[in-house]
N, C-alpha and C positions, 0 to 999 in steps of 0.2 A: 303468532309466534312469540314465545317467551323472550325475555331479555337474554342476550347471548351469554352474559355471565352466569345466569341460571342454567342455561343449556350446558355450558362447560362444566359446571359443578355436577350436573346429572350424568354426563358421559365420561367424566374424569378429566380434570383440567391439567393434569400432568402425568398421563399414563404412557403406555408403550407407543401409542399413536403419535403423541407430541414428541416423545424422545426420539423416535425415528426421524421425524421431520427435522428436529434440531441437529442431529448428527449429519443428516444429508446436507444441511446448510452450513454447518460448521466446517466441514472438510474444504469446500471452496473458499471459505473465509481464511483458512490456513494458507491456501494456495495464492490468495490475493496478494499477500506480502511479497511473493516471489516475482510479481510483475515489476517490482522496482529493481530487479537485478541489474539491468543495463544502466539504469540511472545511477546506481551506487558504484558500480564497478567499471562499466565501460566509460562513463563520463566523469569519473573522478580525476583529480589532478595528481598524476603519479610521479614518483621519483624517476628521473630520466636524464639523458644527455644526448647531444647531437650525434648522429651517425657520422663518424670521421674515418671511415674505412679507406678514404682516398689515400691516406698516408701509407697504407700497406703496400702500395705500388713502389714506394721508395724504400720501405723497410718491412718486408713480409714476416720477419721473425720477431717483430716487436711484441712485447707482452701487452695485455690490456691496460695495465697501469701506466706503462711507458707511452702508449698511444694516447691515452687521455691527458697525461701531463704535457704532451707536446701540442695537442690540437684543441683542447678545451680550456678556456680561461677560467679563472677562479673568482668566486664571489668574495666580498670583503671578509666574510667569516671563514674563508678557506675552502668552502665546498665548491664542487664543480658547477659551472653555470648550466642551467636546465634549458636555456633557449638560445644560447650563443655558441659559436665555434670560431676558431681561427680560419680565415679564408684559405682555401687550398692554394698551394704554390707548386711550381714545377722545379723544385729544388731536389738536391740529393739529401739523404738522411743526415749526413755529416753536416751539411750546411744548415739544415733546420735545427740541429742540436747546437751548433756553434752560434748562430745569430738569433735563433728563436723566431717565433711568429708574433706579430703585434696587431694586425688588422683583423678585427672581429666582424662577423656577419651572422645573420640569422641562419638557422639550420637549413641546409640545402638538400640533404639526402634523407630527411626524416629523422626519427629519434630511436634511441635504443632503450627499450623498457619491456616489461613483460607483456608481449602482444596477446597472450592468452586472456588477459584481463582487460586490456585497453584497446580500443579500436577507433578508427576514423581520425586519429591524431587531433583530438580536440584540446590542444594545448597551445601555450604561448600566444601567438597572434590569433589563433582560432579558439581561444578559451571562451570567448563570449558565446560561441555556438552551444556550449553546455547549457547556458541559461535558456537559449532558444529551445533546446530539446525538452528541458523541464517545463517550459511554458506550454509547449505543444501537448505534452502529456496532461498537464493540468487543464488545458482547454478541452481535451478529450473527456476528462472526468466531469468537468462542468457541463459539457454538451450531453454526456450520458445521463447525468442527473436531471437536467432540464427536459431531456427527451423522454426518458423512461419514467420520470416522476409522474407527470400528468397521465401518461399511458397506463400507469398502474391503477389509476382511478377508472379509466375507461375500459381497459381490456383485462383487468384483473392482476393480482400479484403474481400468479403462477407464470403467465406468459412473459411478464416483464422481469422475471427472475431467470427464466430459461434462456431467452434470447441473448442477454448479456454474457452468459456462460459461453455461448458459441463464439461471440466476439473475442472473449478472453482466449479461448483455445486457438482460434484461427490466427490471431495476431501475436500470440506467443510463438507460434511456428514461424510466421513471416518475419518477425524480428530477428530470429536466428538465421534467416536466409537472405537478409538485406545485403546487397552488394555495395551500397553506397549510403551516404549520410541522409540523403533526401528521402529515399525509400524507407530508411529507418525512422525518420520523422513521421511519415505517413502511418507506419505500423504502430508507433507510440501513440498517435492520436486514436487509432482504432482500439488499442489496448485500454486507453483511458476511458473511451466510451463504454466499453464493457465493464470496467471497474466501477465507474460511477453508476451505471444502470443496475448492476447487481447489488452493490452496497446499499443503495437507497431502498430497494424493494425486499431484499432477503430478510432484513430485521423486521420489517412490517409483517411479512408473511408468517414468520415464526411466532411473533408476539400475539398475533391475532388468534392463534390456536391455543394459547396458554392462558390459564387463569391468573388473576391478580397476584396471588401469593407466590407464583413462580415466574412472573413476567420479567423480573430483574435478571434471572438466570438466562432467559432467552436472549436478552440483549448483551449482558456482560460476557456470556459464554462465547459469542462470536468474536469479541475483543480478545479473550484469552487465546483463542486459536490464532488470531492475527498476530499476537505477540510471539507465540511459539514459532509462527511462520517467519517472523523477522529474525529470530535467533537461528532457525534452521537455514535461512538464506545464507548466512555467513559460513556455516558448516558445509553447505552444498558447494558453494563457489570455491571454498578452500581446497576441497578434494577434486573438484572438476575445474581445472584451471582454464579450460577452453570455454569461453563465455557463450559461443554459439552452441556448443554441445550442451551446455547448461540450459539454454533456452529449450532445447528439444526434450531434455530430461524433465523440465518443469511442465512442458506441454502434455506429457504422457498422462499423468494423473488428472490433469484438467480435461483431457479427452474422455476419461472414464466418467468424470462428473457430467460432461456434456451428454453422455448417454443416459445415466440414471436420473438426471434432473427432470427429464420429461415425464417421470412417473410420480413426482410430488403432487399432492393435492392442492386444489385451489383453496383460498380462504373462504370458509363458510360464512364468516361475518360479512365479507364483501358481497357474496352472492345474495345474502339476505337484504343487504342495503340496496342492491340492484333489483330486488323483487323476484329473483330467481329462486323461489322458495323450494321447489321440488328438487333442484340440484343440491341446494344447501341441505335439505332433509336427508337426501341420499348419503351425502358425505358425513353428516352428523351420526347417522345410524352405523355407517362403516367405522367411524372413529370409536363409537360406543362398543361395537363388536370386538375391535382390536383391544380395547381397554377392558373388555369383559364386564361391561356395564349394560344394564337394561334401561331403555329410555321409555318413560311413561308417555302414552299417547296424548295425555293432557298437556304435555309440554309444547305440542305443536298446535294446540287449539287456541292458545292465548294470542293476543295481538298487541303486545306492548313493547315491541322492539324499538328502541330509541334511536334517534338520530344523533349524530356526533358532529362536532364542530372542530375545525382545524385550530391548532395551537401554534405559537411562535417558537422559533428555534435559534439557538446560538451557534449552530454548526458552522456557519461561515467563519466566525472568528476562531473557533476551535480547530478547524481543519487548516486554516491559514497558518496558525502557529505550528501545528504538527508537521505539515509538509515542509515548512521552512527548516525545521529541525532535521527532517528526514533527508532532504536534498543536500544538506550541508554535513552529513555524517562523515563524508570522506575528508573533511577539512578540520577534523578535531585534533589532528596532530598525532594520533595514535595509529597503530596497525589497523588497516581497514577491516580485516576479519575480526579482530578483537573488538573494535568499536561497534561494528554491526551486531555482533553477538551480544554485547552488553546492552546495546540499544533495545534489543528485543527482550532480554531477560529482565531489565529494569522496569519494563512495563507491567510485568506480572504482579508485583506488589500493588501497583496502582489499580489494577482490575479487582484485586481482592478488597482493597480499600473502597473502591466504588461499589461493589456488591454489598458490603457491610453498611456503607452510608445510605444506600438506597433503601435497604431494609429498615435501618434505624431512624433516619431523618426524612425519608421521602424524596421525591424527585426535585421539588422546587428548591429546598434548602441545599441539597447536594449540588445542584447546578450552580446556584448563586455562590456558594462557598468555594467550589473548585475553580470557577472562573476568576473570582477575586484573588485567590492564592496564586493562580497561574499568572495573572497580570502583574502582581507584585514581583514574582520571580523573574518575569521577563525584564522588568525594570532593574532587578538586581544584576542581571547580566551586564548591563551598561557600566556597572561599577567594578567589574572584574577585568584585569588585564587580558589582552587578547590571547596570550599563551596559556591561560589557566581557566579556560571556560568550559572544559570538557564536562566536568561533573555537574556544573550549574545547568548546562543545557540539557543533560540527561534528566536532571531533577524536574525541569519544566515539563519535559515530555512525560515523566512519570506522574506528576501531580495534577496536570491539567488536560493536555491536549487529547488524551485518550479517554477522558470522562465524557464521551459523547452519548452515553446511554441515558443521561439524566433527563433528557427532554421528554421521555415517555411518562405520562401522568399515571399515578398509582391507581386512581379510581375511574379512569376514563379510557375507553378503548382507543388504540392508535389507528382507528379506521382511516382517518384522513391524514395519517402521518406523512404520506408521500408528499402532500402539498406543502408540508412544513420543511421538507428537505430539498426543495428545488434550488436552494442557494448553496447546496453542498459543493465544495470545491474538490 
């Protein structure tokens, strides 16, 4: 069997066959960003105040402003306290107005905020549970990467791309159905497993079917779709204010993906490496037919198919930086919808820059330069006052953390790329 690069040149290294696979993979990459909906909107730190409807028993005709002035203490800056209230008393309204309330207590009857966006009351004394939910999701992503990464070598890229899609579909649905926080954590873990498993294998599957000249597009394209998904997430939640309904809306297209993903082809490169020559030959001939190419028989008579060796990856540090930014997007001090929209849109120039750098300077220099710039920008954040970090943080996300494509070598097949991504967070 000839070198697989030679085979790709013969059958067309970026024809209709490869483009169809790319589109089939890029669509779920777009939907992957939607898996963070609950992290960003359900677990954010919303503007709120304690529920003080107890006073309506004494003054049912109070306006909302009067009720809050009488029952919620003020912070030094004049804003209403978000976690304290005046303790209920059995007084008349006139007595409350005359003497005022002084004894404060934690919220006793919940909080008043937009329940369509926020759930489980992960605020005030329970705010630390937000970090627990984020940790559980990341643990799921790590587990999915460590589980499906090696399985991609043993069972092929196709199966280890298809099964995680089922995880994503199932746990998108169950997240919207969770009646309590603990079942929500379990669903987030399952969602993370699907995310990690799909993300680690889908890029390998697409790039192994693409020739060297277009391989950057195969990697960068998935990131483009992910960035658009980040921006679309803000638009979706803005118009669908019920977060549970939003989960079902997001699960619907993932359900369609879960159907057609079973028809994607296996990587012929992986089949050849496993000695399954006849299956690989059948797929190669099919790809050539779709690309309207003729494959010379001599192509299958050679026996120079090379072995490939694993390469190292910086994905651990890159993903650590990126997810730290992602999980804190609700704390940037701006409107959550606007912040999330900008967070997605500002990634697009980074992907354009990445594609240009990969074609101009190659993988090695691109990876080294972007990691260096990103590290410097992370240090710059420390010099910026806490209230003015919005655009610096977005800059880090733009220039570094989405440059995850650079690990693919320009002249070497990513056959064993899965092994290099097992530290994916």
